[in-house]
C-alpha positions as CSV (number, residue, x, y, z in Angstrom):
1,M,32.3,-7.8,19.2
2,A,32.5,-7.4,23.0
3,R,30.8,-9.7,25.5
4,A,28.8,-8.8,28.4
5,A,29.9,-11.0,31.1
6,V,27.8,-10.7,34.5
7,R,29.5,-11.1,38.2
8,R,26.9,-12.6,40.4
9,R,27.3,-13.6,44.1
10,S,25.5,-16.0,46.0
11,G,23.6,-17.5,42.8
12,R,21.1,-14.6,42.7
13,L,20.9,-11.4,40.4
14,N,22.0,-8.5,42.7
15,T,19.4,-6.1,41.4
16,A,16.7,-8.2,41.6
17,A,17.8,-11.0,44.0
18,T,16.2,-13.6,42.6
19,P,17.5,-17.2,43.1
20,E,18.8,-19.0,39.9
21,P,20.8,-22.0,39.2
22,A,24.7,-21.0,39.2
23,D,25.8,-21.2,35.6
24,E,29.4,-22.3,36.0
25,P,30.8,-25.6,37.7
26,P,31.6,-25.8,41.1
27,Q,35.0,-25.4,41.3
28,Q,35.0,-22.4,39.2
29,Q,33.2,-20.5,42.3
30,E,36.4,-20.0,44.1
31,Q,38.0,-17.7,41.7
32,P,38.7,-13.9,42.8
33,P,37.0,-11.4,41.7
34,P,38.5,-9.3,38.5
35,S,40.8,-6.3,39.3
36,D,43.2,-4.2,37.2
37,S,45.5,-6.3,37.3
38,Q,43.8,-9.5,37.4
39,Q,41.6,-10.8,34.3
40,P,38.7,-13.1,34.8
41,P,38.8,-16.9,33.8
42,T,39.5,-17.2,30.1
43,E,36.7,-17.6,27.7
44,G,37.5,-21.4,27.2
45,E,37.2,-22.3,30.8
46,H,33.8,-20.5,31.6
47,E,32.1,-19.6,28.7
48,E,29.0,-21.7,26.9
49,H,27.1,-18.6,26.0
50,D,27.9,-14.8,25.2
51,N,27.2,-14.2,28.9
52,H,28.6,-16.2,31.9
53,V,28.5,-16.4,35.5
54,V,31.2,-16.2,38.1
55,D,29.7,-16.5,42.0
56,D,31.0,-16.2,45.3
57,D,29.3,-18.2,47.9
58,D,29.4,-15.8,50.8
59,G,29.0,-12.4,49.3
60,T,32.9,-11.7,50.4
61,K,36.3,-12.1,48.7
62,P,37.8,-15.7,48.8
63,N,41.5,-16.4,49.7
64,G,41.2,-13.5,52.2
65,E,41.7,-10.9,49.8
66,N,41.3,-7.1,50.7
67,Q,38.4,-4.7,49.6
68,D,40.8,-2.9,47.5
69,D,40.7,-5.9,44.8
70,D,37.1,-5.2,44.2
71,K,37.6,-1.9,42.6
72,C,36.8,-1.5,38.8
73,P,38.6,1.1,36.5
74,A,35.6,3.0,36.5
75,C,35.4,3.5,40.5
76,A,35.4,6.5,42.1
77,P,38.0,7.0,44.5
78,D,35.5,7.7,47.3
79,S,33.3,4.8,46.1
80,P,32.0,2.7,48.9
81,P,31.7,-1.4,48.7
82,V,28.6,-3.1,48.2
83,E,27.6,-6.4,49.6
84,K,26.5,-7.7,46.0
85,E,28.0,-6.2,43.3
86,S,27.3,-7.0,39.1
87,W,30.3,-7.1,36.9
88,V,30.6,-6.7,33.1
89,R,33.3,-7.4,30.7
90,C,34.6,-5.9,27.7
91,D,35.9,-8.8,25.5
92,A,37.7,-6.1,23.4
93,C,39.9,-5.3,26.3
94,K,39.3,-8.1,28.6
95,T,38.7,-5.7,31.3
96,W,36.2,-5.7,34.1
97,F,34.0,-3.1,35.4
98,H,31.2,-2.8,38.1
99,W,27.9,-2.2,36.1
100,R,26.8,0.6,38.4
101,C,30.2,2.1,37.6
102,A,30.1,1.8,33.8
103,G,26.8,1.0,32.7
104,K,23.3,2.3,32.6
105,G,19.8,0.5,32.4
106,E,19.1,-3.1,33.1
107,L,22.3,-5.3,32.7
108,E,20.0,-8.5,32.2
109,A,18.6,-6.5,28.9
110,I,22.1,-6.3,27.4
111,D,23.4,-8.9,24.8
112,K,26.9,-7.3,23.9
113,W,28.6,-4.9,25.6
114,P,31.8,-2.8,24.9
115,C,33.7,-0.2,27.2
116,L,33.9,3.5,26.0
117,D,37.5,3.7,26.3
118,E,38.4,0.8,24.0
119,D,36.7,2.4,20.8
120,T,33.8,5.1,20.9
121,R,32.5,3.8,17.5
122,R,31.2,0.1,19.2
123,V,27.8,0.0,20.0
124,I,25.7,-2.1,22.4
125,T,23.1,-4.8,21.6
126,M,20.4,-5.7,23.2
127,K,18.8,-8.8,23.8
128,P,15.4,-10.1,21.8
129,P,11.9,-8.9,22.6
130,A,9.1,-10.7,23.8
131,R,6.5,-12.1,21.6
132,K,4.0,-9.4,20.6
133,S,7.0,-7.3,19.1
134,S,6.9,-8.2,15.3
135,R,10.5,-6.8,14.6
136,K,13.8,-7.4,14.5
137,R,16.1,-5.8,17.5
138,T,18.4,-3.0,16.3
139,Q,21.7,-2.1,17.7
140,R,21.5,0.6,20.4
141,D,24.0,3.4,20.2
142,Y,26.5,3.6,22.8
143,A,26.5,7.5,23.1
144,G,22.7,7.3,23.5
145,L,23.1,5.3,26.4
146,N,26.0,7.7,27.9
147,N,23.7,10.8,27.9
148,G,20.3,8.8,29.1
149,Q,18.5,8.9,25.8
150,E,17.9,5.3,26.2
151,S,16.9,5.4,30.0
152,D,14.0,7.8,29.5
153,P,10.7,5.6,29.1
154,H,8.7,8.8,28.2
155,R,10.6,9.3,24.7
156,W,8.1,7.1,22.9
157,T,5.4,9.3,23.9
158,R,7.2,12.5,23.6
159,M,7.0,11.6,19.9
160,L,3.7,12.0,19.7
161,E,3.7,15.9,20.5
162,G,2.4,18.0,17.8
163,K,1.4,15.1,15.7
164,D,-1.5,15.3,13.3
165,I,-3.8,12.7,15.3
166,K,-7.3,12.3,14.2
167,P,-10.3,11.2,16.4
168,H,-11.5,7.9,15.9
169,N,-14.7,7.4,13.8
170,F,-14.9,3.6,14.0
171,K,-18.2,1.8,14.2
172,V,-19.5,1.9,17.8
173,M,-21.8,-1.2,18.5
174,Q,-23.8,-3.1,21.3
175,G,-23.0,-6.4,21.4
176,H,-25.9,-8.0,20.1
177,E,-25.3,-6.5,16.7
178,L,-22.2,-8.4,16.4
179,T,-23.3,-11.4,14.5
180,L,-21.9,-13.5,11.7
181,D,-25.0,-12.4,9.6
182,W,-23.6,-8.9,9.8
183,I,-20.3,-9.9,8.8
184,E,-21.3,-12.3,5.6
185,H,-23.9,-9.6,4.2
186,D,-22.4,-6.4,4.7
187,D,-19.4,-5.8,2.5
188,D,-18.0,-2.9,4.8
189,A,-18.3,-5.4,8.1
190,F,-15.3,-5.8,10.2
191,R,-13.0,-3.2,7.9
192,E,-12.3,-1.3,10.7
193,P,-11.9,-1.4,14.5
194,I,-15.3,-2.2,16.4
195,F,-15.8,-0.3,19.7
196,V,-18.4,-2.0,22.3
197,E,-18.9,0.1,25.3
198,K,-20.4,-2.7,27.1
199,V,-20.4,-6.3,27.4
200,D,-23.9,-7.1,27.1
201,G,-24.8,-9.2,24.1
202,L,-21.2,-9.9,23.4
203,G,-21.4,-13.8,24.5
204,M,-18.2,-13.2,26.5
205,K,-17.0,-14.0,30.2
206,M,-14.5,-12.6,32.4
207,P,-13.3,-12.3,35.6
208,E,-14.8,-9.7,38.0
209,S,-13.5,-6.1,37.4
210,D,-11.2,-6.1,40.4
211,F,-9.1,-9.2,39.4
212,S,-5.6,-8.1,40.3
213,P,-1.9,-9.3,39.4
214,E,-2.3,-10.8,42.7
215,D,-5.0,-13.1,41.8
216,V,-3.3,-14.4,38.5
217,A,-0.1,-15.2,40.6
218,E,-2.2,-17.4,43.0
219,I,-4.0,-19.2,40.4
220,L,-1.1,-19.7,37.9
221,G,1.6,-20.1,40.7
222,D,4.3,-17.3,42.1
223,D,7.0,-19.0,40.0
224,M,5.3,-19.2,36.8
225,P,8.0,-17.4,34.9
226,V,6.8,-14.6,32.8
227,E,8.2,-12.4,29.9
228,V,8.2,-8.8,30.8
229,I,9.0,-6.1,28.4
230,D,11.3,-2.9,29.6
231,V,9.5,-0.1,27.9
232,T,12.5,2.2,27.5
233,T,14.3,-0.4,25.2
234,Q,11.3,-2.4,24.0
235,S,13.0,-5.5,24.9
236,N,12.6,-8.4,26.8
237,A,13.9,-8.3,30.7
238,P,14.5,-11.8,31.8
239,G,14.2,-13.2,35.1
240,W,10.8,-12.2,36.1
241,T,8.0,-14.5,37.9
242,L,4.5,-13.8,38.5
243,R,5.4,-13.1,42.4
244,K,8.1,-10.7,41.5
245,W,5.8,-9.0,39.0
246,A,2.9,-8.6,41.9
247,D,5.2,-6.9,44.0
248,Y,6.1,-4.8,41.3
249,V,2.7,-3.5,40.5
250,N,2.2,-3.1,44.1
251,T,4.8,-0.4,44.6
252,E,4.0,3.0,44.2
253,P,4.4,4.3,40.7
254,E,6.9,6.7,41.8
255,A,9.2,4.0,43.5
256,R,9.2,1.5,40.4
257,D,12.6,1.4,39.2
258,R,11.4,1.0,35.5
259,V,8.5,1.1,33.6
260,R,7.3,-2.6,32.5
261,N,4.6,-4.6,30.8
262,I,3.3,-8.1,30.1
263,I,1.7,-8.6,26.9
264,S,2.5,-12.4,26.0
265,L,1.2,-14.7,29.1
266,E,-1.2,-16.9,27.3
267,V,-3.5,-18.9,29.7
268,S,-4.8,-21.5,27.6
269,G,-5.4,-24.8,29.4
270,T,-4.9,-23.7,33.0
271,E,-7.5,-22.6,35.8
272,L,-7.4,-19.1,34.9
273,A,-8.7,-19.9,31.5
274,N,-11.8,-21.2,32.9
275,K,-12.8,-17.8,33.9
276,I,-12.4,-16.6,29.8
277,L,-14.5,-16.8,27.1
278,P,-14.0,-14.9,23.9
279,P,-16.8,-13.1,22.2
280,R,-19.3,-15.2,20.3
281,L,-18.4,-13.6,17.2
282,V,-14.9,-14.4,17.6
283,R,-15.4,-17.8,18.4
284,E,-17.5,-18.3,15.0
285,M,-14.7,-16.8,12.8
286,D,-11.6,-18.3,14.7
287,W,-10.1,-20.7,12.5
288,V,-8.7,-22.6,15.5
289,E,-12.3,-22.9,17.1
290,K,-13.5,-24.2,13.3
291,F,-11.1,-26.1,11.7
292,W,-8.0,-27.4,13.9
293,P,-9.3,-30.9,15.2
294,G,-10.8,-31.1,18.5
295,T,-9.5,-34.4,19.6
296,K,-5.6,-32.2,18.8
297,K,-6.5,-29.4,21.2
298,G,-6.1,-29.4,25.1
299,R,-3.4,-30.7,27.4
300,G,-1.2,-32.6,25.8
301,H,-1.1,-31.3,22.4
302,T,0.3,-28.8,20.3
303,F,-2.1,-26.3,18.7
304,P,-1.8,-22.5,18.2
305,K,-2.7,-21.4,21.8
306,V,-3.2,-17.7,21.3
307,Q,-7.1,-17.0,22.1
308,L,-6.5,-16.4,25.9
309,Y,-4.0,-13.8,27.0
310,C,-3.6,-11.6,30.2
311,L,-2.0,-8.2,29.7
312,M,-0.9,-6.4,32.5
313,G,0.9,-2.7,32.2
314,V,1.6,0.1,34.8
315,T,1.1,3.8,34.3
316,D,3.2,5.2,31.3
317,A,3.9,1.8,29.8
318,W,4.0,1.8,25.6
319,T,3.9,-0.4,23.4
320,D,5.7,0.6,19.9
321,W,4.0,0.3,16.7
322,H,3.3,-3.4,15.3
323,I,1.0,-5.7,13.6
324,D,-0.1,-8.8,15.3
325,F,1.4,-12.1,14.1
326,A,0.4,-13.1,10.7
327,G,-1.9,-10.1,10.7
328,S,-4.5,-11.8,13.2
329,S,-7.4,-10.1,14.4
330,V,-7.8,-9.1,18.2
331,Y,-10.4,-9.1,20.7
332,Y,-9.6,-7.0,23.8
333,H,-11.1,-6.0,27.0
334,I,-10.2,-3.5,29.6
335,L,-10.7,-5.0,32.9
336,N,-9.6,-2.1,34.9
337,G,-7.6,0.6,34.1
338,A,-7.2,2.4,30.8
339,K,-5.7,2.3,27.4
340,V,-4.9,4.6,24.7
341,F,-4.8,2.9,21.1
342,Y,-3.4,4.6,18.1
343,F,-4.3,3.2,14.9
344,I,-3.0,3.3,10.8
345,R,-5.0,1.7,8.2
346,P,-3.5,-1.5,6.7
347,T,-3.5,0.0,3.1
348,P,-0.8,-1.1,0.5
349,A,1.3,2.1,1.0
350,N,1.0,2.1,4.7
351,L,2.0,-1.8,4.8
352,A,5.1,-1.1,2.9
353,A,5.6,2.1,5.1
354,Y,5.7,-0.3,7.8
355,E,7.6,-3.0,6.2
356,R,10.5,-0.1,5.6
357,W,10.4,1.5,9.1
358,S,10.1,-2.4,10.9
359,G,13.6,-3.6,12.1
360,T,15.7,-0.3,11.4
361,E,17.3,2.5,13.1
362,M,14.3,4.5,12.0
363,Q,12.1,2.9,15.1
364,N,14.1,4.8,17.5
365,H,13.8,8.2,16.3
366,S,11.2,8.2,13.7
367,W,7.2,8.4,14.5
368,L,5.6,5.9,11.8
369,G,2.8,8.2,11.5
370,D,4.9,10.7,9.5
371,M,5.3,8.0,6.4
372,C,1.5,6.9,6.6
373,D,-1.7,8.7,5.7
374,E,-3.5,9.3,9.1
375,V,-3.1,8.0,12.3
376,Y,-6.5,7.5,14.6
377,K,-6.7,7.8,18.6
378,I,-9.4,5.8,20.6
379,E,-9.5,5.7,24.6
380,L,-10.7,2.6,26.4
381,K,-12.2,2.4,29.8
382,P,-13.1,-0.3,32.0
383,G,-15.6,-2.5,30.5
384,N,-14.9,-1.3,26.8
385,T,-14.3,-4.1,24.3
386,L,-12.2,-3.4,21.2
387,I,-12.2,-5.7,18.1
388,I,-9.4,-5.0,16.0
389,P,-9.9,-6.3,12.3
390,T,-6.8,-7.8,10.2
391,G,-3.6,-6.2,9.7
392,W,-4.4,-2.8,11.4
393,I,-1.3,-1.1,12.7
394,H,-1.3,0.0,16.3
395,A,0.6,1.4,19.2
396,V,-0.6,1.2,22.9
397,Y,-0.2,3.6,25.7
398,T,-1.1,2.8,29.4
399,P,-2.0,6.1,31.3
400,E,-2.7,3.9,34.5
401,D,-2.3,0.5,35.7
402,T,-4.2,-1.6,33.8
403,M,-5.3,-5.3,33.4
404,V,-6.7,-6.7,30.0
405,F,-7.8,-9.9,28.7
406,G,-8.0,-10.5,25.0
407,G,-6.6,-12.9,22.0
408,N,-6.0,-13.5,18.5
409,F,-7.6,-15.3,15.8
410,L,-7.6,-15.6,12.1
411,H,-10.7,-15.9,9.8
412,S,-12.0,-16.3,6.6
413,Y,-12.8,-12.7,5.6
414,N,-9.4,-11.1,4.7
415,V,-7.2,-13.9,3.9
416,A,-5.1,-11.8,1.4
417,T,-4.1,-9.3,4.2
418,Q,-3.2,-12.2,6.7
419,L,-0.9,-13.3,4.1
420,R,0.7,-9.8,3.4
421,V,1.6,-9.1,7.0
422,R,2.8,-12.9,6.9
423,E,5.1,-11.9,4.3
424,I,6.3,-8.6,6.1
425,E,7.3,-10.7,8.8
426,I,9.6,-13.0,6.8
427,A,11.1,-10.1,5.1
428,T,12.1,-8.4,8.3
429,H,13.5,-11.5,9.7
430,V,10.7,-11.9,12.4
431,P,12.3,-15.0,14.6
432,K,9.4,-17.9,13.8
433,R,9.1,-18.1,17.8
434,F,7.5,-14.5,17.5
435,R,5.1,-15.5,14.5
436,Y,1.8,-16.8,14.5
437,P,2.4,-21.0,15.6
438,Y,1.7,-23.6,13.1
439,F,0.3,-21.0,10.8
440,T,0.9,-23.3,7.7
441,K,-0.6,-26.4,9.4
442,L,-3.7,-24.5,10.5
443,S,-4.0,-23.3,6.5
444,W,-4.1,-26.8,5.5
445,Y,-7.0,-28.0,8.0
446,T,-8.9,-24.9,6.9
447,A,-8.2,-25.4,3.0
448,E,-9.4,-29.2,3.8
449,K,-12.6,-28.6,5.5
450,Y,-13.6,-25.8,2.8
451,L,-12.8,-28.0,-0.1
452,R,-14.9,-30.8,1.5
453,D,-17.6,-28.1,1.8
454,L,-17.5,-26.9,-2.0
455,K,-17.3,-30.8,-3.0
456,A,-21.0,-30.6,-1.4
457,K,-22.3,-27.7,-3.3
458,E,-22.1,-25.6,-0.2
459,E,-22.2,-21.6,-1.1
460,F,-20.1,-18.8,0.6
461,P,-20.3,-15.2,0.5
462,S,-18.1,-13.3,-2.1
463,R,-15.4,-12.1,1.1
464,V,-15.0,-15.6,2.0
465,M,-14.4,-16.7,-1.8
466,T,-11.9,-14.3,-2.8
467,S,-10.2,-15.1,0.7
468,L,-10.2,-18.7,-0.3
469,E,-8.6,-18.1,-3.6
470,A,-6.0,-16.4,-1.7
471,L,-5.7,-19.5,0.5
472,A,-5.4,-21.9,-2.0
473,D,-2.7,-19.9,-4.2
474,F,-0.9,-19.7,-1.2
475,L,-0.8,-23.4,-0.5
476,V,-0.2,-23.9,-4.2
477,H,3.0,-22.1,-3.5
478,E,3.6,-24.6,-0.7
479,A,3.3,-27.7,-3.1
480,R,5.4,-26.2,-5.6
481,T,8.0,-25.9,-2.4
482,M,7.4,-29.6,-2.1
483,E,8.0,-30.5,-5.6
484,K,10.7,-28.4,-6.6
485,G,12.2,-26.7,-3.7
486,T,15.7,-27.6,-2.2
487,E,15.8,-30.5,-0.1
488,A,15.3,-28.6,3.1
489,A,12.6,-26.6,1.7
490,K,10.8,-29.6,1.0
491,K,11.4,-31.3,4.2
492,D,10.0,-27.9,6.1
493,A,7.0,-27.8,3.7
494,K,6.0,-31.5,4.0
495,E,6.2,-31.2,8.1
496,Q,3.6,-28.6,7.8
497,V,1.1,-30.9,6.3
498,P,-1.6,-32.7,8.8
499,S,-0.9,-35.9,7.1
500,E,-3.9,-37.7,9.3
501,R,-6.2,-35.2,7.6
502,V,-4.3,-34.6,4.1
503,K,-3.1,-37.4,2.3
504,D,-2.2,-35.5,-1.1
505,A,-1.3,-32.1,0.0
506,P,-0.5,-30.8,-3.9
507,A,-3.8,-32.3,-5.2
508,L,-5.8,-30.5,-2.5
509,A,-4.3,-27.2,-3.0
510,R,-4.9,-27.0,-6.8
511,E,-7.9,-28.9,-6.7
512,L,-9.2,-26.3,-4.1
513,R,-8.1,-23.5,-6.6
514,W,-10.0,-25.3,-9.4
515,R,-12.9,-25.5,-7.4
516,V,-12.9,-21.9,-6.2
517,R,-12.4,-20.4,-9.7
518,L,-15.2,-22.8,-11.2
519,A,-17.6,-21.3,-8.3
520,E,-16.6,-17.8,-9.1
521,G,-17.1,-18.4,-12.8
522,Y,-13.5,-18.0,-14.0
523,A,-11.3,-20.2,-16.2
524,T,-10.7,-23.3,-14.1
525,D,-8.5,-25.8,-16.3
526,E,-5.2,-24.0,-16.3
527,D,-2.4,-23.7,-13.2
528,V,-0.5,-20.3,-13.0
529,G,2.8,-20.4,-14.0
530,T,5.6,-19.7,-11.8
531,R,6.5,-16.4,-13.8
532,N,3.5,-14.8,-13.2
533,L,3.5,-15.7,-9.4
534,N,6.8,-13.9,-9.5
535,K,5.3,-10.9,-11.1
536,K,2.6,-11.1,-8.7
537,R,5.0,-11.0,-5.8
538,K,7.0,-8.1,-7.1
539,A,3.6,-6.1,-7.6
540,A,2.7,-6.8,-3.9
541,S,6.1,-5.7,-2.5
542,N,5.5,-2.5,-4.3
543,G,2.2,-1.9,-2.6
544,D,0.4,-3.0,-5.6
545,S,-1.3,-6.0,-4.6
546,A,-2.6,-7.3,-1.0
547,S,-0.5,-10.4,-1.2
548,S,2.2,-12.0,-3.3
549,S,1.1,-15.7,-2.6
550,G,-2.0,-15.5,-4.3
551,A,-3.5,-12.6,-2.1
552,G,-4.9,-9.4,-3.5
553,S,-7.3,-8.4,-6.5
554,K,-9.7,-10.9,-8.4
555,R,-8.2,-12.9,-10.6
556,K,-9.3,-11.6,-14.5
557,R,-10.8,-14.2,-16.9
558,V,-8.3,-16.1,-18.6
559,S,-8.7,-15.8,-22.6
560,E,-8.6,-19.0,-24.6
561,D,-5.4,-18.4,-26.4
562,H,-3.3,-17.8,-23.5
563,Q,-0.5,-20.2,-22.9
564,Q,-0.2,-21.9,-19.1
565,E,0.7,-24.9,-17.6
566,V,-1.8,-27.6,-17.1
567,F,-2.3,-29.1,-13.8
568,R,-0.3,-31.4,-12.5
569,N,-1.6,-33.2,-9.2
570,F,-5.6,-32.5,-10.3
571,K,-8.0,-33.6,-13.1
572,P,-11.7,-33.2,-13.3
573,R,-13.4,-36.0,-13.5
574,A,-14.3,-37.2,-17.2
575,W,-17.6,-37.5,-19.0
576,D,-18.5,-40.6,-20.5
577,A,-20.4,-39.4,-23.0
578,V,-21.5,-36.3,-24.3
579,K,-23.9,-35.2,-27.1
580,E,-24.9,-31.8,-28.3
581,R,-27.8,-31.7,-30.4
582,P,-27.6,-28.9,-33.4
583,G,-29.4,-25.9,-33.3
584,E,-33.4,-25.7,-34.3
585,S,-34.2,-21.9,-35.3
586,I,-37.7,-20.7,-35.3
587,E,-39.1,-16.9,-36.3
588,I,-42.2,-15.1,-35.0
589,N,-43.6,-11.5,-35.0
590,V,-44.4,-10.0,-31.5
591,K,-44.9,-6.4,-30.7
592,A,-42.3,-4.4,-28.3
593,M,-41.1,-1.0,-27.8
594,R,-37.8,-0.3,-29.4
595,V,-34.7,0.0,-26.9
596,D,-33.6,3.7,-25.5
597,G,-30.2,3.5,-25.4
598,S,-29.6,7.0,-23.7
599,S,-29.9,5.2,-20.5
600,D,-29.4,2.1,-18.6
601,A,-33.1,1.6,-17.6
602,W,-34.0,-0.7,-20.6
603,K,-31.8,-3.4,-19.1
604,G,-34.0,-4.6,-16.1
605,R,-36.8,-5.9,-18.6
606,W,-34.9,-7.8,-20.9
607,V,-33.2,-9.8,-18.5
608,Q,-36.4,-11.6,-17.1
609,D,-37.1,-15.0,-17.6
610,E,-40.2,-14.2,-20.3
611,V,-40.3,-10.6,-22.0
612,E,-43.9,-9.9,-22.3
613,E,-45.5,-8.6,-25.5
614,E,-46.1,-4.8,-25.6
615,A,-49.7,-3.9,-27.2
616,D,-48.6,-0.2,-28.0
617,G,-45.2,-1.3,-29.1
618,E,-43.6,-2.1,-32.8
619,E,-43.8,-5.2,-34.6
620,V,-40.4,-6.9,-34.2
621,A,-39.3,-10.0,-35.7
622,V,-37.8,-12.6,-33.0
623,R,-35.5,-15.4,-34.4
624,S,-34.6,-18.1,-31.8
625,T,-32.1,-20.5,-32.2
626,R,-32.1,-23.3,-29.3
627,T,-29.2,-26.1,-28.9
628,V,-28.8,-28.9,-26.4
629,L,-25.7,-30.3,-24.9
630,V,-26.2,-33.9,-22.5
631,K,-23.4,-35.1,-20.8
632,V,-23.5,-38.5,-18.6
633,R,-21.1,-40.1,-16.6
634,R,-21.4,-43.3,-14.2
635,T,-20.9,-42.8,-10.0
636,E,-21.0,-45.0,-7.1
637,T,-24.8,-44.7,-6.7
638,G,-25.7,-44.6,-10.4
639,I,-25.7,-42.1,-13.2
640,E,-25.2,-38.2,-13.2
641,R,-26.6,-36.5,-15.9
642,H,-26.3,-32.8,-17.4
643,R,-28.4,-31.7,-19.7
644,V,-27.7,-28.2,-20.7
645,E,-30.2,-26.0,-22.9
646,R,-28.9,-22.9,-24.5
647,V,-31.3,-20.2,-26.5
648,V,-30.2,-17.4,-28.6
649,E,-33.0,-14.8,-29.5
650,T,-32.5,-12.0,-32.0
651,W,-35.0,-9.1,-31.8
652,S,-34.5,-7.1,-34.9
653,W,-37.0,-3.9,-35.4
654,P,-38.0,-2.8,-39.2
655,D,-35.9,0.0,-40.9
656,V,-33.0,0.0,-38.7
657,D,-30.0,1.8,-40.2
658,V,-27.6,1.2,-37.3
659,P,-28.4,-2.6,-36.5
660,N,-25.7,-2.5,-33.4
661,D,-28.3,0.2,-31.9
662,E,-31.6,-1.2,-32.9
663,A,-31.3,-5.1,-32.8
664,M,-31.3,-6.8,-29.7
665,E,-29.6,-10.6,-28.9
666,V,-30.9,-12.2,-25.8
667,V,-29.2,-15.7,-24.7
668,V,-31.0,-17.6,-22.2
669,N,-29.2,-20.8,-20.7
670,G,-31.1,-23.5,-18.9
671,D,-30.4,-26.9,-17.1
672,G,-32.6,-29.4,-17.6
């Protein structure tokens, strides 16, 4: 594959004139420029990476060479010389070209470049995108570049033309209505994006509405590097600083050479962070806020810094379809400007379609909405806040220069989908540096805290319990990797465990799963075999389950004859003594109305603690059998004693031809 090689003068990029260190040893700066008859220095002398640089100190040709030597094979006969020139080399034929003569677009975004004369089947490849893009880069077609297709930033929005896009029907709420109590007691809460028109009641702090890129550069420093997205290629444009960005934004839209976007400027630990506070609900749900140790956050510590992003986009910027890393939820506040969001629900089928589309050539010419059921549109204006739940697929259009503050957070109300999105990232080969940082370590911190709470008999909503089961299964899978994986996999899995908090990771994972099942009333003394785990993974990949590592539908009750492996690392504490007293039976006659089996209305009366006698009812024989089970064991402070009483009542009306219809069995359990 051909390699792109850039020729720069005076240690600056010609296109942007940005100072940067020389890439070559000093003695190589005196090499003459390439020409038709002269090859550049060989790869062994000059190349450390795919790209290499040759610098001339004074902007003119050394050794007294004339201007004709600065011609390239693609130069027009009447092409005037320029003071600063960018060169690119095709490694296939070892020929150098002026970028202005042979190329299109920004040279800094090119990773590998062939010349068309060498082989028209060769393709150009681009450098990888910035953080927020959750896709792997695909190769760009040279013919597309040559005919201008790739140089048009509006080609993304043109895909919208004629598409069936529905106006949103998402919940519109006031800030004070967004509470943890609402999340915990409403099963439908936070399953769709939430639109909040005004900040009142959100418990959020933001800079003034006239805050600008100039202010960002002043606070964080003009020389601070920043990742910038070239909208045309949806890839990273290197070499940008906050000063260069502020100058770019201050340029009139029609005078800007390209449409660009900043979506990955995280400001935690800076002076700017003091001006931002996420919404109260976000802080109450965020795993980092709740479970990452406070002594291991802040300056000097590594932790997931994803809570405070400053996003700056210009007119016509477009961020293509994506899911935020690890399916994390997002809060998004429009400080000034406007945004248009397009949403696709994270159903199993839609997530499977996204997985097929992501990282393939379909991204360049296919509208993801055509592969999914519905696309929703919502427009945001200054002062609006949007909170996006787990896993929602979205694309974003910027109709005017806009500044946004937002952040990402993981939470305990949809862990299954968070894990499913993480698997999509792995399946589509998203580089680790573009995934949620310290995801597994944060999961261990979360599991350790919930296990302590479950031991203390704390109760949680059903959504949290379902999520904890998914989390526990994921961590049991990590534990199996530590026990049975390759040496490299074992090492990597163990490094993700916060050893100062988690002393025995496999035991913790299995105990958490056992206690979650115990709290939910399921079988608790078996470990799911590897075969069942793999079957679950296969079902998830077909869109039948929300997750392949424990995420998904609630586990079925385990039958007594189902053979499974026994826990290896965790065993519940044994009882020191157990005694069961045989049943004692008595029979009495009472009056009660016969059960009407034509509807379910009869059930309510019979599940009460006491069933009252009905004077106008028929005489019925009631037989009661009582058994008592007593279990005891010693504890650090004394004795733990369980007394379980079980009463089985059989109600039988006389003259019954069909006992199943006219006989009633009531089971009453009691703890004493």
